C-alpha positions as CSV (number, residue, x, y, z in Angstrom):
1,M,-0.2,0.1,0.0
2,Y,3.0,2.2,0.2
3,P,3.7,5.0,-2.9
4,R,4.3,3.3,-6.3
5,Q,7.9,3.3,-6.8
6,A,8.6,3.9,-3.5
7,K,11.7,2.0,-1.6
8,P,10.7,-1.1,0.3
9,V,10.8,-0.4,4.3
10,S,12.5,-3.2,6.3
11,A,11.1,-4.5,9.5
12,K,14.1,-3.3,11.8
13,T,14.0,0.5,10.6
14,L,9.8,0.2,10.7
15,V,10.5,-0.5,14.3
16,I,13.1,2.1,15.2
17,D,11.1,4.8,13.4
18,L,7.8,4.2,15.2
19,L,9.0,3.4,18.7
20,S,11.1,7.0,18.0
21,T,7.7,9.1,17.8
22,M,6.4,7.8,20.9
23,P,6.4,9.6,24.2
24,A,8.7,7.2,26.9
25,R,5.8,6.8,28.8
26,H,4.0,5.0,26.0
27,P,5.7,1.8,25.0
28,V,4.1,0.3,21.9
29,P,2.1,-3.1,21.9
30,V,3.5,-6.2,19.4
31,G,0.0,-5.8,17.5
32,A,0.2,-2.2,16.9
33,L,3.5,-2.7,15.4
34,V,2.3,-5.6,13.1
35,R,-0.4,-3.6,11.9
36,A,1.6,-0.9,10.9
37,A,4.0,-3.1,9.2
38,A,1.1,-4.6,7.2
39,L,0.7,-1.1,5.5
40,F,4.3,-1.9,3.9
41,G,4.0,-5.7,3.0
42,I,5.9,-7.1,6.0
43,G,4.3,-10.2,7.5
44,E,3.9,-10.6,11.4
45,N,6.7,-13.1,11.6
46,S,9.4,-10.8,9.8
47,M,8.0,-8.1,12.6
48,R,8.7,-10.5,15.4
49,V,12.1,-11.5,14.1
50,A,13.0,-7.7,13.9
51,L,12.2,-7.3,17.4
52,A,13.8,-10.1,18.5
53,R,16.8,-8.9,16.8
54,L,16.7,-5.3,17.9
55,R,16.2,-6.3,21.6
56,S,19.0,-8.6,21.2
57,S,21.3,-5.5,20.2
58,A,19.7,-3.2,22.9
59,S,18.4,-0.8,20.5
60,I,14.8,-1.5,22.0
61,E,13.7,-2.5,25.6
62,S,10.8,-4.1,27.1
63,D,9.4,-3.4,30.5
64,T,6.2,-5.5,30.3
65,R,5.6,-8.4,27.9
66,G,4.7,-7.8,24.2
67,F,5.4,-3.6,24.8
68,Y,8.2,-1.9,23.5
69,R,10.2,1.3,23.9
70,L,13.5,2.5,22.4
71,S,16.5,1.9,24.7
72,R,18.8,4.5,26.1
73,K,21.7,3.2,23.5
74,A,19.4,4.7,20.9
75,Q,18.4,8.0,22.2
76,P,21.5,9.9,21.1
77,V,20.7,9.4,17.5
78,N,16.9,9.6,18.2
79,R,17.5,13.2,19.7
80,K,19.4,14.2,16.3
81,V,16.3,12.9,14.3
82,R,13.8,14.7,16.7
83,S,15.8,18.0,16.5
84,W,15.0,18.7,12.6
85,P,12.4,21.3,13.1
86,T,15.2,23.5,14.9
87,L,17.8,22.7,12.9
88,E,18.6,26.0,11.8
89,Q,18.8,27.4,15.3
90,G,22.1,25.5,15.7
91,A,24.0,27.6,13.0
92,C,25.5,31.1,13.7
93,D,27.2,33.5,11.5
94,W,30.5,32.1,9.8
95,D,33.7,34.1,10.7
96,G,35.5,31.9,7.9
97,S,37.4,29.4,10.1
98,Y,36.8,25.3,10.2
99,L,36.3,22.8,12.8
100,A,38.9,19.8,12.4
101,V,38.9,16.4,13.6
102,E,42.9,14.8,13.5
103,T,41.9,11.2,12.5
104,S,45.6,9.5,11.8
105,G,45.5,7.8,15.2
106,L,42.1,6.2,14.8
107,H,42.1,2.3,14.1
108,R,39.8,0.7,12.0
109,R,40.0,-2.9,13.7
110,D,37.1,-2.3,15.7
111,R,34.9,-1.9,12.5
112,R,31.6,-1.1,15.1
113,G,33.9,1.5,16.7
114,A,34.7,3.1,13.1
115,K,31.1,2.8,11.7
116,V,30.0,5.1,14.6
117,R,32.8,7.6,14.1
118,D,32.0,7.7,10.5
119,R,28.5,8.3,11.4
120,A,29.1,10.8,14.1
121,L,31.0,12.8,11.7
122,R,28.4,12.8,8.9
123,L,25.6,13.2,11.2
124,L,27.8,17.2,11.8
125,G,28.4,17.7,8.4
126,F,32.3,16.9,8.3
127,E,34.2,16.2,5.1
128,R,37.7,15.0,4.4
129,L,40.3,17.6,3.3
130,S,43.1,15.8,3.4
131,P,44.2,12.1,4.5
132,A,44.0,12.5,8.5
133,L,41.4,16.0,8.7
134,M,38.1,16.0,8.6
135,V,36.9,19.6,8.3
136,R,33.6,21.6,8.7
137,P,32.6,25.3,8.7
138,N,32.9,26.8,12.5
139,N,29.4,28.0,12.4
140,L,27.7,25.6,14.9
141,V,26.5,27.2,18.1
142,G,28.5,26.7,20.7
143,G,32.1,26.2,18.3
144,A,34.6,23.5,19.3
145,T,33.5,22.8,22.8
146,T,29.8,21.9,22.3
147,C,30.9,20.2,18.8
148,R,33.3,17.7,20.5
149,E,30.6,16.9,23.2
150,R,28.2,16.3,20.4
151,L,30.3,13.9,18.5
152,V,31.0,12.2,21.8
153,E,26.9,12.0,22.3
154,L,26.8,10.2,19.2
155,G,29.1,7.4,20.2
156,F,32.5,8.8,18.7
157,A,35.4,7.3,21.0
158,P,38.0,7.7,22.0
159,A,37.1,11.5,22.3
160,P,38.0,13.4,19.2
161,V,41.0,15.6,18.6
162,L,38.8,18.4,17.7
163,F,40.6,22.1,17.3
164,Q,39.6,25.4,15.1
165,L,41.2,25.9,11.7
166,N,42.1,29.5,10.8
167,D,43.9,31.1,8.0
168,L,44.1,28.7,5.1
169,D,46.1,29.8,2.3
170,P,43.7,30.7,-1.0
171,E,44.3,27.0,-2.7
172,L,43.4,25.0,0.3
173,E,40.3,27.8,1.4
174,Q,39.0,26.7,-2.1
175,R,39.6,23.2,-1.6
176,A,37.9,23.2,1.4
177,R,34.9,25.3,0.4
178,N,34.5,22.9,-2.4
179,L,34.2,19.9,-0.3
180,W,30.6,19.9,-0.1
181,A,28.4,19.1,-3.4
182,T,26.5,22.5,-2.5
183,A,24.7,22.5,-6.4
184,D,23.4,19.1,-5.5
185,L,22.3,19.9,-2.3
186,E,20.3,22.5,-3.4
187,A,18.8,20.8,-6.5
188,R,17.7,18.2,-3.7
189,Y,16.0,21.2,-1.5
190,A,13.9,22.2,-4.2
191,E,13.1,18.4,-5.1
192,T,12.3,17.7,-1.6
193,R,9.9,20.9,-1.2
194,A,8.0,20.3,-4.3
195,N,7.7,16.5,-3.2
196,L,6.2,17.6,0.1
197,E,3.6,20.1,-1.5
198,R,2.5,17.2,-4.1
199,S,2.0,14.9,-1.3
200,T,0.2,17.4,1.0
201,A,-2.2,17.9,-2.2
202,R,-2.8,14.2,-2.5
203,F,-3.8,13.8,0.9
204,P,-7.9,14.6,0.7
205,E,-7.7,11.9,-2.0
206,L,-6.2,9.0,-0.1
207,S,-7.5,6.6,2.8
208,V,-6.1,6.7,6.0
209,D,-4.1,3.8,5.6
210,E,-2.5,5.3,1.9
211,A,-2.0,8.4,4.1
212,M,-0.1,6.6,6.7
213,A,2.2,5.0,4.3
214,E,2.4,7.8,2.0
215,S,3.5,10.4,4.8
216,F,5.7,7.5,6.4
217,Q,8.0,7.9,3.0
218,I,7.4,10.9,1.5
219,G,8.4,12.5,5.2
220,G,10.7,10.3,5.7
221,E,12.9,11.4,2.6
222,A,12.4,15.2,4.0
223,V,13.6,14.4,7.5
224,R,16.7,12.1,6.5
225,Q,18.1,14.9,4.2
226,L,17.5,17.6,6.8
227,V,19.0,15.3,9.8
228,L,22.2,14.7,7.2
229,D,22.4,18.3,6.2
230,P,25.9,19.7,6.9
231,L,24.2,23.0,7.8
232,L,26.5,25.1,5.8
233,P,26.5,29.0,6.4
234,K,25.1,31.5,3.5
235,E,28.5,31.8,2.0
236,I,28.8,28.7,0.7
237,I,25.2,27.6,0.2
238,D,21.7,29.1,-0.6
239,T,20.3,28.9,3.0
240,A,16.7,30.5,2.1
241,A,16.1,27.2,-0.1
242,R,16.8,24.9,3.1
243,S,14.9,26.9,5.4
244,A,11.8,26.4,3.0
245,V,12.5,22.8,3.0
246,V,12.4,23.1,7.2
247,E,9.3,24.9,6.6
248,A,7.7,22.5,4.0
249,M,8.5,19.7,6.5
250,R,6.8,21.3,9.2
251,Q,3.7,21.5,7.6
252,Y,3.9,18.4,6.3
253,D,4.4,16.7,9.6
254,R,1.1,18.0,10.9
255,V,-0.6,16.4,8.1
256,G,1.1,13.4,9.0
257,R,0.8,13.0,12.7
258,E,-3.2,13.6,12.0
259,A,-2.9,10.6,9.6
260,W,-1.0,8.3,12.1
261,K,-3.5,9.5,15.2
262,Q,-5.8,6.3,14.6
263,W,-2.6,4.0,14.8
264,A,-1.3,6.0,18.0
265,G,-4.8,6.3,19.9
266,A,-6.3,9.5,20.6
267,S,-4.7,9.8,24.0
268,V,-1.1,9.7,22.4
269,E,0.3,12.7,21.6
270,L,3.1,11.7,18.7
271,E,6.3,13.5,19.4
272,R,6.5,13.8,15.3
273,S,4.7,11.9,12.7
274,P,6.5,8.5,11.8
275,V,8.7,8.5,8.8
276,D,11.1,6.2,7.3
277,M,14.7,7.1,8.1
278,G,16.0,4.3,6.5
279,T,19.5,3.4,6.9
280,L,20.7,6.3,9.5
281,D,22.0,3.5,11.5
282,S,24.6,2.5,9.0
283,V,27.3,4.8,7.5
284,P,26.1,6.6,4.3
285,S,28.0,6.2,1.4
286,E,29.2,9.9,1.3
287,V,31.3,9.1,4.6
288,P,34.9,8.6,3.6
289,A,36.7,5.8,5.3
290,L,38.8,7.2,8.5
291,A,42.7,6.8,8.1
292,S,43.7,3.2,9.2
293,T,46.9,2.8,11.4
C-alpha cells in the first residue's frame, strides 16, 4: 500500500522509526507494530524477528511482555532525528574558520567503533580535507566545545582531537569550500520541497492507510535529508532554500501526525509523525573512510 515506486521498508527500520515517535511513557504493543507493518507488506513473522534482533542488540527494550520502547542506547541518534524542526537554530554566523578533527590515530580494527565514528562525523557535516583531517565550517552554535561534546554523545570514541582551523592559504581555502556538493544539495532542496507540497495536495484523495504509508515515506525522505544536512553557512550554500524545506516539512509533519493519530490512539500525542529514516544506523555512502593505522 505504500506509494508507487517507493523503496521497500525494512521491518528493523520500521520498528525504530515508529518507537522514536512515541513518548517514553507509552511503550508500543506488538499488535500495533504488526498492524503498521502490514501497510508496507511486512508480515507478522518478519516483524517479530526484527523485534527479537533489535532487543538482542539493545536498540529497544521491554518492561512489560509484548510492549516495546527505544532503549537508552538509541536515544542520541533519536535526539538528532527529532531536532530537525529546529535545525537552523544550531547555526550561527560564520567567521571563515573551520572545525577540524584529526583522524590519523584512529584504528579501524574495531569495525563497529569505526562505523559509529563515521556516522557521528557525517551527522555533524564533516568532510575530508586531507588523509588525516576532517573539517566543517565553524558555524555551529557553541563552537569547538559543543561540537566535541556532540560527537562524543553520538558515540565517537575515543574523544576526538578537535580544534579550530584558521588562516588557510587561498588554494586550500578554495578546496575546503568545495568539499560539499552544494549544487546537488540545492537541487535536492527544491525537489524535496516539491515532493512534500505535491503529497500534501494528494492527502484528501487518500484513505487513512494510504495517507499513513505515503507520509511515512515522503516525510522520511525529507527528514533524512535534513538530519544529514551539513548546515553550511550562507557564504557556501543557499540557506533560504534550506529554510524553505524545513518549513515545508513542519507543515507536512502536521498532516502526517493527523494521518497516524488512529494508529497511535487518541490519548497519545506523537512527538513527530512516523517517517522512514531508512539506513541512518548504517554509514552513508558519502562518508569517507577514516585513516587506518
